MARKENU-316278 format. One record per atom (N, C-alpha, C): residue in three letters; y, x negated, z. Coordinates in steps of 0.02 Angstrom, whole numbers, plus 50000, padded with zeros to 5 digits. Atoms other than C-alpha are relative to their C-alpha. Layout:
N
ALAYXZ...
END
This chain:
202
MET500654996949985MET471475793754646MET499454994849991ALA500545004850003ALA469915783654682ALA499525001749943GLU500504998950053GLU468645781154544GLU499375003250030PRO500634997249975PRO467055791454560PRO499504994450014GLU500505005049984GLU465625782054639GLU499514999349942THR500485001250053THR464395774154519THR499335003350018ASP500674997249990ASP462655781254495ASP499604995550047LEU500395004749959LEU461955765454576LEU500185000850074ILE499804999249930ILE462975767554735ILE499755006750028GLN500264993549978GLN462505785854746GLN499254999750013ALA500735000749991ALA460665781554723ALA499854995850062THR500105004349940THR460795767854855THR500135003950063ARG499864995749942ARG461585780254975ARG499405004550016GLU500574995649989GLU460095791854950GLU499404996250029ILE500525004249971ILE458875777654985ILE500144998850074ILE499815001349931ILE459835773555144ILE499915006250043ALA500104993749962ALA459815791855198ALA499275000950018ALA500724999449986ALA457915791755183ALA499794995150055LEU500165005049949LEU457795775755285LEU500275002150068ASP499714997749937ASP458975782555417ASP499605005750030SER500374994249974SER457975798555431SER499364997950035LEU500615002549970LEU456455788155477LEU500134994450050LYS499805005249952LYS457435776255590LYS499734993149981ILE500215006550026ILE457005761355480ILE500624995649993ALA499435004650005ALA458195746655502ALA500054997249930TYR499895002250069TYR458965740855338TYR500664996249995CYS499325002350018CYS460405731555260CYS500044999549924VAL499875000850072VAL461155731855085VAL500114992649986GLY499935007050018GLY461025714955001GLY500164999249926GLY499935001250071GLY461065707254829GLY500715000249975SER499345000050033SER462505709654709SER500465005450027LEU499564995149967LEU463115725254799LEU500344996850060ALA499705003449942ALA463375714654956ALA500504994749978SER499535005250021SER464175700254861SER500635003049969SER499404996650027SER465345712554774SER500455002550056ILE499614997849942ILE465875719154945ILE500364994150032HIS499735005749964HIS466145701955021HIS500384995149956GLY499715004950045GLY466695692554867GLY500385003149943ILE499674997550060ILE467205696454689ILE499565005449969PRO500414994450026PRO466605713654628PRO499794998749927ARG500245000050069ARG465545714354471ARG499495005549991ALA500494994850015ALA464455727154386ALA499304997250009THR500705002149993THR462605726354425THR499555005949980ILE500434994850027ILE461145735954353ILE499525002850051ASP500444997249948ASP460145738154513ASP500264998250069GLY499795001249931GLY460375738854700GLY499434996850039ASP500495003349956ASP459495728554834ASP500115002450071VAL499994998049930VAL459075735055006VAL499424996650036VAL500525002949958VAL458115725455139VAL499825005150054ALA500214994849953ALA457085737355248ALA499414997550041VAL500535002449955VAL456015733255400VAL499465005450005LEU500524994950005LEU454485743455354LEU499394998250041ALA500665000749969ALA452865745955451ALA499545004749962LEU500494995950036LEU451265753855386LEU500115007450011ARG499904992949984ARG451685770155474ARG500575003149960HIS499424997550037HIS453265771555368HIS499835001649927CYS500114999950072CYS452445770455197CYS499965007149971ARG500074993250027ARG451905788455169ARG500625004250013PRO499404996049988PRO453405796655256PRO500594997849956LEU499455002350043LEU454615785555157LEU499895002449928HIS500164997750067HIS453735789554994HIS500185007449993ASP499884992850004ASP453825808155032ASP500745001750006ALA499294998749992ALA455645807155086ALA500404998549937LEU499655001850062LEU456125799254919LEU499855004949943LEU500164995050051LEU455305813254819LEU500395006450013PRO500135001450071PRO455745822054708PRO500574996249966ALA499405003050031ALA457405813054682ALA499854993449965PHE500155006650027PHE456585796354643PHE499294999749971VAL500665002050023VAL455135789854541VAL499804994050043VAL500205005349954VAL454215779254670VAL499255000650013SER500725000149990SER452415774154702SER499834998350072HIS500235001449932HIS451605775354873HIS499614993450001GLY500385006250003GLY450415761454821GLY500454993949996ALA499545005650006ALA451885750254775ALA500344998550067ILE499705001049934ILE452665753054946ILE499514996350046VAL500515003249958VAL451045748255034VAL499914992749978GLN500095006850026GLN450835732954921GLN500604995650019ALA499415003949981ALA452625727354956ALA499964998050073LEU500085001549929LEU452275728455142LEU499484994550011GLN500545004849992GLN450655718755128GLN500194993149975ASN499825006450032ASN451405705255017ASN500684997350021GLU499315001849981GLU453125704455100GLU500414999049936SER499655000450064SER453855708054929SER500465006149993SER499544994450010SER454775723054855SER499675005449958PHE500184994650045PHE454555739854771PHE500655003049974ASN499394997050026ASN455775749454663ASN499945007650000ALA499944992850004ALA456355767354664ALA500525001649947ILE499554998350055ILE457135774754508ILE500245007250008HIS499704993449991HIS458335789254527HIS499895004149937ARG500194996050058ARG457715803154413ARG500605002249960GLU499434997250035GLU459415810354371GLU500414994849964SER499565005050029SER460395794454338SER499634994049970LEU500415005750019LEU458975781854307LEU500234993550034ALA499815005949961ALA459835769954430ALA499404997450039LYS500585003049967LYS458585757754505LYS500214996350063VAL499885003549937VAL458555751854685VAL499364996450019ASP500575004049976ASP457405737754741ASP500034999650076VAL500055000249927VAL456825738854921VAL499564994150020PHE500355006149982PHE456315722154997PHE499755000450072VAL500285000649933VAL455175719755146VAL500144992950024PRO499835006849978PRO455795704955251PRO499374995750008LYS500545004749989LYS454685689655251LYS499974998150074SER500105001649929SER454025682655415SER500454994450025HIS499545005449979HIS455275668155416HIS500555002950046PRO499524997249953PRO456475670355564PRO500695001449971TRP499354998550029TRP458005670055451TRP500055007349979TYR499984993050022TYR457525687255384TYR500145004650059GLN499854996149940GLN457535694155561GLN500734999250019SER499295001249985SER459235686055588SER500455003949954GLN499614996250048GLN459885694355430GLN500085007350022ILE499984993149976ILE459445711455500ILE500415000550064GLU499654999849936GLU460105707455673GLU500754999449992ARG499295001450009ARG461795701755605ARG500355004849951ARG499724995550050ARG462055715655478ARG500645003450026GLN499354997249982GLN463775723755476GLN500055007249975LEU499894993050019LEU464185742355473LEU500705000549969ILE499355000150034ILE465565743855343ILE500025005649947PRO499944994950053PRO466245756355214PRO499634997949937PHE500415001350059PHE465235757955055PHE500215004749945GLY499804995850056GLY465845764154887GLY500735002150005THR499304998050007THR467465772754842THR500155006850031GLU499894993349974GLU467215790154914GLU499875000250076PRO500114999649928PRO467305795455097PRO499265001350015GLY500704999249981GLY465635794555183GLY499834995350056ALA500215004349944ALA464685786355323ALA499964992749977PRO500095007150016PRO464785767355325PRO499264998350001VAL500705002150003VAL463165758055291VAL499944992850024PHE500115006849978PHE462385742055354PHE499934995449939VAL499985004850055VAL462725727255239VAL499874993050027SER500115007049982SER462135709255247SER500674996550010THR499385003649988THR463475697755318THR500164995349942PRO499835004850053PRO464425685855203PRO499554993850002GLU500425006049994GLU463425671055271GLU499295001349973ASP500684998550021ASP461745679455244ASP499975001849926THR499974998650072THR462285685555072THR500014993549961ILE499995006650032ILE462685667555024ILE499304996950000LEU500675003149994LEU460995661355088LEU499495003649955ALA500474996250041ALA460035675355002ALA500114998649926LYS499845001450070LYS460935672354837LYS499794992949980LEU500215006950015LEU460615653554846LEU499244999749994ASP500735000050003ASP458775656954879ASP499775003049933TRP500184997050065TRP458675668554727TRP500174995349942TYR499805004850052TYR459615655654623TYR499474994549993ARG500525005250002ARG458345642354670ARG499355002749972LEU500624997150023LEU456855653854642LEU500025001449925GLY499924998750071GLY457555657954469GLY500074993749958GLY499965006250037GLY457555639654421GLY500694996949995GLY499325002849998GLY459395636554456GLY500385000949935VAL499674999150065VAL459975643954291VAL500435006449996SER499654993650003SER460755660754338SER500754999150015ASP499275000549989ASP462635659954312ASP500255005850043ARG499784994249961ARG462785677254389ARG499884998850075GLN500145001349929GLN461925672454552GLN500484994750027TRP499555005549978TRP462945656354562TRP500725002650006GLY499324997349998GLY464555665554523GLY500095004650060ASP499954995749941ASP464175678254660ASP500094995950063VAL499945004549942VAL463955664154787VAL500714997350004LEU499335002950000LEU465585655954736LEU500535005250018GLY499524994749985GLY466495672654745GLY500035001550075VAL500004998749928VAL465945675754925VAL500334994250037ILE499705005849967ILE466415658054976ILE500755000049993LYS499285000250012LYS468135659154897LYS500375005450040VAL499674994549966VAL468545676054975VAL499944999350076GLN500144999949929GLN467765673055146GLN500064993250034ALA500045006949976ALA467985654155168ALA500274999050070GLU499685001549936GLU469155654555317GLU499655003350059SER500334996549945SER468045666255419SER499254998850003LEU500725001250001LEU466305659955375LEU499784996050061ASP500305003749944ASP465195653855518ASP499634994149970MET500285005850033MET464875636455453MET499384997350036ALA500585002449963ALA463685631555592ALA499385004149983TYR500564995650019TYR462595646555550TYR499764998449930LEU500195001650069LEU462635642555364LEU499624993449996ARG500335006550002ARG462165624355392ARG499305000450031LYS500654999449965LYS460765628755514LYS499475003149955TRP500514996550038TRP459885641255403TRP499914997149930ALA500095003550064ALA460225631855242ALA499494994350008ALA500495005349986ALA459265617355320ALA499305002850008GLU500654996949988GLU457865628855378GLU499695002649936LEU500244997050063LEU457725636755205LEU499994995049943SER499975005350052SER457885620055111SER500515001549946LEU499464998250046LEU459515625755034LEU500634995750010SER499405003949982SER460695612355103SER500344997149939ASP499695003150059ASP460955603754936ASP500375005149958LEU499674994850038LEU461365620054849LEU500625002650036LEU499424997749962LEU462525625454990LEU500584995049992GLU499485005150009GLU463495609054979GLU500305000349930ARG499764999650069ARG463605610554790ARG500435006249990ALA499624993850007ALA464215628554803ALA500704999350030PHE499345000949969PHE465615623754921PHE500434995249958ARG499635004550044ARG466115609354807ARG500265003849940ASP499814996350060ASP466135620754655ASP500545005250014SER499504995049982SER467185633554748SER500654997050023GLY499405003349978GLY468465620554797GLY500115000450075ARG499964999449927ARG468075622854982ARG499594994550032SER500375005149962SER467375611855118SER499555003450051LEU500474997249950LEU465885615055230LEU500274999250071THR499715000749934THR466995609855376THR500535005350014GLU499534994649990GLU468165624655349GLU499655005750036GLY500294994049971GLY467915641555431GLY499894999450075SER500124999549928SER467255645655604SER499384996150019GLU500585003549973GLU466095634755705GLU499685004150054
END
């Protein structure tokens, strides 16, 4: 028998349902994505990238009530600053961070390449998840922004590389790593994982 879904996955599903109801494009990212593509680990919050416009702010806020504690002002601010807001599930206290994509073209590519795949342990509609390549790039970016000290972020990157190495689109990884100034970290991650940047799919 499958294990019951975690509170975090259930809360993330509810966020996704609200986004779907408003036809807002999204993809699951962060440690939920790296656990799907790489080595699973527990995480305390969920990350969802959502392509929001100003017209979405009030309807999204209202769609998340009363199940979540969420601020309309925080949603608007996240849109204006290309940052994030959080929604806390009232019943379970699970927290989901919703990120507004930045204007850099890689963020558009991340949404365009998202994959519709099963999510969680219980039957249900599949959800859009960031690809392995984009999960690696996002995790490397967070690792760099955090000062290069997060063993968890680094471990997540290595896990995805080890599991997905033979099918990764290396040309895509190299292209966007260069655009995002992550080439040195990408090379180091492949070395640490015992893999080569010449493996995988071109």
